C-alpha positions in Angstrom: -1.8 -36.6 -3.9 -3.2 -33.3 -5.0 -0.6 -30.5 -5.3 -0.5 -28.0 -2.5 -0.8 -24.5 -4.0 -1.2 -20.9 -2.9 -4.4 -19.0 -3.3 -2.8 -16.6 -5.7 -2.0 -19.5 -8.1 -5.5 -20.8 -8.3 -6.7 -18.8 -11.4 -4.2 -20.8 -13.4 -5.4 -24.2 -12.0 -9.1 -24.1 -13.1 -10.4 -27.7 -13.4 -7.5 -29.1 -11.3 -7.8 -30.8 -7.9 -5.5 -29.1 -5.5 -4.9 -28.6 -1.7 -4.9 -25.2 -0.1 -3.6 -24.5 3.4 -5.0 -21.3 4.9 -6.8 -19.6 7.9 -10.5 -19.4 8.4 -12.1 -15.9 8.1 -15.8 -16.6 8.1 -18.2 -19.5 7.7 -21.9 -19.9 6.9 -24.1 -22.9 6.1 -27.6 -23.6 4.8 -27.7 -27.0 6.3 -26.5 -29.1 3.4 -24.2 -26.6 1.7 -21.4 -24.8 3.6 -19.2 -21.9 2.7 -15.8 -21.0 4.2 -13.9 -17.8 3.4 -10.1 -18.4 3.7 -6.9 -16.5 3.4 -3.4 -17.7 3.1 -1.4 -14.5 2.8 -1.4 -14.5 -1.0 -5.1 -14.0 -1.5 -8.7 -14.7 -0.4 -10.7 -17.8 -1.4 -14.2 -19.2 -0.9 -14.4 -22.9 -0.4 -17.8 -24.6 -0.9 -18.7 -27.9 0.9 -21.6 -30.1 0.0 -22.6 -32.4 2.9 -23.3 -35.3 0.5 -19.9 -35.0 -1.3 -17.5 -34.8 1.6 -16.5 -37.3 4.3 -18.4 -37.1 7.6 -15.1 -36.1 9.2 -14.8 -33.1 6.9 -18.4 -32.0 7.6 -17.8 -32.4 11.3 -14.6 -30.4 11.0 -16.5 -27.6 9.3 -18.9 -27.4 12.2 -15.9 -26.8 14.6 -14.3 -24.0 12.5 -13.8 -20.7 14.3 -12.2 -17.5 13.3 -8.5 -18.0 12.4 -8.6 -21.8 12.6 -5.9 -23.1 10.2 -7.1 -25.7 7.8 -6.2 -27.9 4.8 -8.8 -28.0 2.1 -8.7 -30.2 -1.0 -11.0 -29.7 -4.0 -11.5 -28.8 -7.6 -10.8 -25.2 -8.7 -13.8 -23.7 -10.4 -14.1 -20.4 -12.3 -16.5 -17.9 -10.7 -16.4 -14.3 -11.8 -18.1 -13.2 -8.6 -15.5 -14.8 -6.3 -12.2 -13.1 -5.1 -9.6 -13.8 -7.8 -12.3 -15.2 -10.1 -12.2 -18.7 -8.7 -13.6 -20.8 -5.8 -12.8 -24.2 -4.5 -15.4 -27.0 -4.6 -14.2 -28.9 -1.6 -13.9 -32.7 -1.4 -12.1 -32.7 2.0 -11.4 -30.4 4.9 -9.0 -31.0 7.9 -8.3 -28.8 10.9 -4.5 -28.1 11.3 -4.6 -25.7 14.2 -7.7 -24.7 16.2 -8.3 -21.1 17.2 -10.2 -20.6 20.5 -11.7 -17.2 21.4 -9.7 -15.2 18.9 -9.7 -11.7 20.5 -10.3 -9.5 17.4 -13.9 -10.2 16.3 -15.8 -8.5 13.4 -17.3 -6.1 15.9 -15.8 -2.6 16.4 -12.7 -2.4 18.5 -10.9 0.6 19.9 -7.5 1.6 18.5 -5.8 1.0 21.9 -7.2 -2.6 22.0 -6.1 -3.3 18.5 -2.5 -2.1 19.1 -2.3 -4.3 22.2 -3.1 -7.1 19.9 -1.0 -5.9 17.0 0.5 -9.3 16.3 -3.0 -10.6 15.6 -4.4 -7.4 14.0 -1.8 -7.7 11.2 -4.1 -10.5 9.8 -7.0 -8.2 9.0 -7.7 -7.2 5.4 -6.9 -3.6 6.0 -3.6 -4.3 7.6 -2.6 -6.8 4.9 -3.4 -4.1 2.3 -1.3 -1.5 4.1 1.6 -4.0 4.4 1.5 -4.8 0.6 1.5 -1.1 -0.2 4.5 -0.6 2.1 6.3 -3.5 0.4 5.6 -1.9 -3.0 7.0 1.4 -1.8 10.2 -0.3 -0.5 10.7 -2.2 -3.7 10.0 0.9 -5.8 12.7 2.8 -3.8 15.3 0.1 -4.5 14.3 -0.2 -8.2 14.4 3.6 -8.7 18.0 3.8 -7.5 19.1 0.6 -9.1 17.8 1.8 -12.5 19.8 5.0 -12.1 23.1 3.4 -11.2 23.1 4.3 -7.5 25.0 2.1 -5.1 23.5 1.0 -1.9 25.7 1.7 1.1 24.9 0.2 4.5 25.5 2.7 7.2 26.0 2.0 10.9 23.1 2.0 13.5 25.6 2.7 16.3 27.5 5.9 15.9 29.7 8.3 17.8 28.9 11.3 15.7 25.5 12.7 15.2 23.5 14.7 12.7 21.2 16.6 14.9 20.9 17.6 18.6 21.9 14.9 21.0 18.8 15.5 23.1 16.8 13.8 20.3 18.9 10.6 20.4 18.9 7.3 22.2 22.3 6.9 24.0 24.1 3.8 25.1 27.4 3.0 26.8 29.8 1.6 24.1 32.4 -0.5 25.9 35.4 1.7 26.9 34.8 4.3 24.2 32.1 6.3 25.9 28.7 7.2 24.7 27.3 5.9 21.4 24.0 6.8 19.8 21.4 5.0 17.8 21.6 6.6 14.4 19.0 9.1 13.4 20.5 9.3 10.0 23.0 7.6 7.7 23.6 10.9 5.9 27.1 11.7 7.1 28.3 8.3 6.1 26.8 8.4 2.6 28.4 11.7 2.1 31.8 10.0 2.5 30.6 7.2 0.2 29.5 9.7 -2.5 33.1 10.8 -2.8 34.0 7.2 -3.7 31.0 6.1 -5.7 29.3 9.3 -7.0 25.7 8.3 -6.5 24.8 6.4 -3.4 22.0 5.8 -0.9 21.3 4.1 2.4 18.0 2.5 3.5 17.3 1.3 7.0 15.8 2.0 10.4 16.5 5.3 12.2 15.7 6.4 15.8 14.7 9.6 17.4 14.1 10.2 21.1 11.7 13.1 20.7 8.7 12.9 23.0 6.3 13.5 20.1 2.8 12.2 20.3 1.6 13.4 16.9 0.1 11.2 14.2 3.3 11.8 12.1 5.9 10.6 14.6 7.5 7.3 15.6 10.6 6.7 17.7 11.8 4.1 15.2 11.1 4.5 11.5 12.6 3.7 8.2 14.3 6.2 6.0 16.0 6.2 2.6 18.8 8.7 2.1 20.4 9.3 -1.3 23.5 11.5 -1.7 24.8 12.7 -5.1 28.2 14.1 -5.9 28.0 17.3 -7.9 24.3 17.8 -7.4 23.4 21.3 -6.1 20.1 22.2 -4.3 18.2 22.6 -7.6 19.3 19.2 -8.9 18.5 17.7 -5.5 14.9 18.9 -5.8 14.5 17.6 -9.3 15.7 14.2 -8.1 13.1 14.3 -5.3 10.3 15.1 -7.8 11.2 12.1 -10.0 11.6 9.8 -7.0 8.3 10.5 -5.3 6.4 10.5 -8.7 8.0 7.1 -9.4 7.0 5.6 -6.1 3.4 6.8 -6.3 3.0 5.6 -10.0 4.2 2.2 -9.0 1.6 1.9 -6.3 -1.1 3.1 -8.6 -0.1 0.6 -11.2 0.6 -2.5 -9.0 -1.5 -2.0 -5.8 -4.9 -1.1 -7.1 -6.7 -3.9 -5.2 -5.1 -2.8 -2.0 -6.0 0.9 -2.5 -9.5 -0.2 -3.2 -9.6 -2.2 0.0 -8.4 0.9 1.8 -11.1 3.0 0.1 -8.4 5.4 -1.0 -9.4 8.1 -3.4 -6.7 7.8 -6.0 -7.4 11.1 -7.9 -5.0 13.1 -5.7 -2.3 10.5 -6.3 -2.8 10.5 -10.0 -1.8 14.2 -10.0 1.6 13.5 -8.5 3.7 14.2 -11.5 6.7 16.6 -11.9 7.3 19.4 -11.9 6.1 20.1 -8.3 5.4 23.6 -7.2 8.3 25.4 -5.4 8.0 28.2 -2.9 10.8 29.8 -0.8 10.4 29.8 2.9 10.2 33.6 3.0 7.3 33.5 0.4 5.7 30.7 2.3 5.7 32.8 5.5 3.9 35.6 3.7 1.5 33.2 2.1 0.6 31.7 5.5 0.1 35.2 7.0 -2.3 36.0 4.2 -4.2 32.8 5.1 -4.6 33.9 8.7 -1.6 32.1 10.3 0.5 33.8 13.0 3.6 32.4 11.4 6.7 34.6 11.8 9.9 34.6 9.8 12.6 32.6 11.6 10.4 29.9 13.0 10.3 26.4 11.6 7.1 25.3 10.0 4.9 23.3 12.3 2.4 20.7 11.4 -0.5 23.2 11.2 1.5 25.5 8.9 2.6 22.6 6.7 -1.0 21.5 6.3 -2.3 24.9 5.5 0.4 25.6 3.0 0.1 22.2 1.3 -3.7 22.8 0.9 -2.9 25.5 -1.6 -1.4 23.0 -4.1 -2.7 20.0 -6.0 0.5 17.9 -5.5 3.5 17.9 -3.2 5.1 21.3 -2.7 8.8 22.0 -2.2 9.6 24.7 0.4 13.2 25.8 0.1 15.8 28.1 1.7 14.8 28.0 5.4 16.5 30.1 8.1 19.9 28.8 9.1 19.0 29.0 12.8 16.3 26.2 12.5 18.3 23.8 10.4 21.2 21.4 10.8 24.8 22.5 10.9 25.8 20.6 7.7 23.5 22.6 5.3 25.1 24.9 2.8 24.8 28.6 3.5 22.8 30.4 0.8 25.1 32.8 -0.9 22.1 35.0 -2.0 20.9 35.3 1.6 23.3 34.2 4.3 20.5 34.1 6.8 19.2 31.0 5.1 20.6 27.7 3.9 20.2 25.8 0.6 17.7 23.2 1.8 14.1 22.1 1.1 11.3 20.2 2.7 8.7 18.3 0.5 5.2 18.6 1.9 2.7 16.0 0.9 -0.9 17.1 0.1 -4.0 16.1 2.1 -2.6 17.0 5.4 0.3 14.5 5.5 3.0 17.0 6.1 6.8 16.7 5.4 7.8 13.5 3.7 11.3 14.6 2.6 13.9 16.9 4.1 17.0 17.6 2.0 19.8 20.1 1.4 23.0 20.9 -0.4 25.8 20.2 2.0 28.3 22.7 3.3 31.5 21.9 1.3 33.7 24.7 2.7 35.9 23.3 5.5 36.2 26.6 7.4 32.4 27.3 7.3 31.6 23.8 8.4 34.0 23.9 11.3 32.6 27.2 12.3 29.0 25.8 12.3 30.2 22.8 14.4 31.8 25.1 16.9 28.7 27.4 17.0 26.5 24.4 17.7 28.8 23.2 20.5 29.3 19.9 18.8 32.4 17.7 19.7 35.0 18.5 17.1 36.8 15.2 17.6 33.7 13.2 16.7 33.5 15.1 13.4 37.1 15.0 12.4 36.5 12.4 9.8 33.5 14.3 8.4 35.6 17.5 8.1 38.2 15.4 6.2 35.7 15.2 3.3 36.1 19.0 2.9 39.9 18.7 3.4 40.7 16.1 0.8 39.1 17.1 -2.5 35.9 18.9 -1.4 33.0 18.8 -3.8 29.5 20.1 -4.3 27.0 17.5 -3.2 23.4 17.2 -2.0 21.0 14.7 -0.7 17.8 14.1 1.2 15.9 11.7 3.4 12.4 10.3 2.7 10.4 8.8 5.6 8.9 5.5 4.6 6.0 5.5 7.1 4.9 9.0 6.3 5.0 8.2 2.6 3.0 4.9 3.1 0.5 6.7 5.2 -0.1 9.3 2.5 -0.3 6.8 -0.3 -2.7 4.6 1.7 -4.7 7.6 2.9 -4.5 6.4 6.6 -4.6 8.9 9.4 -1.6 7.7 11.6 1.9 6.5 10.8 1.7 3.8 13.4 -0.4 1.6 11.0 2.3 2.0 8.3 4.8 -0.3 10.0 4.2 -3.8 11.3 5.3 -3.2 14.9 5.3 0.6 15.7 7.5 2.1 18.3 6.0 5.2 19.9 6.4 7.1 23.2 4.3 4.5 25.0 4.7 1.4 22.9 7.6 -1.0 23.1 5.6 -4.2 22.6 4.6 -6.5 21.0 
């Protein structure tokens, strides 16, 4: 029996007779010669059938092929420089494994709403496969970057009683007899505790925000990676961010060229993503925005329009640092040079993709942190353990969070984050 192989393995099997199991994309026939374009998840393949060289049952099966029919094709692998992967299959047999009747996503143009209603099927398209492979590369690059630098992965809880931001932006649930629990919007507080044990740590997983945002940059469930480093200050934190993002982009350029070509991504802007990145203080950014015609005022957080306008002034990601204390989270370290501000930064991606990283040096002074918790009206009991970190051997430390979907969207050059995850959760989307 011929060996069953994946399409990606075929270039190494030229001259061999093999069996491929795959799904039908397109068919065409000249009457005596037929062509089937197949995909199996590892690659794309053209199979060629000659009516005189295949059994009648195989030729009949070809005539019944429709889009997404699953098939088993046996034949000889032939080299062909014009074909995907440099090979095609000269078929000697074809069998239908699973018919596909009236597949709803046809080659014609479909609206976005229709495609997301059929997301479970839309994932099969060449574009969505390319995006998924880039996302996979981003995720693997994240893990490799930290592994190569001796960081330890710490798995933080999804259900939590203490929170990092305002409770109004969180999903709440009743937790047995212990009151209200929240779906985590960050693992940061927990990796701060782990940093005191392990020095360099990170968490990587899904996070949840109940903001009623409808923008192309927001999801209610998204993936975030959050490193935390003992003894790093704000400056060292920004250097780590530069190295991290440059590493991820370089990996995708190196290993996902076919996918970026499929997405018609202009890679020149990505090739410029190398450290050092430009840095600009929040205060200087406000003045810069005003000079560009914005009505931005000191004390407001940067919105999407301001982020885009500012990022357009640079040829690579820009780090905006030292925001006003009033618009940032309670755990950020007060800036000793300007107590109105905190030692934090956002990284803004170019080309209109906005913030992909938010980070800060953490407040390591017990009394100042307690004061901020009280000023924010947060429950002190819930943060008792977090305050302990400043009570028992406090230490300078800093970290950040990178949003995976925004990063994938930017690298792929796609307009909306909802295509950057297999099954997006938005304000109006809870299925499939």
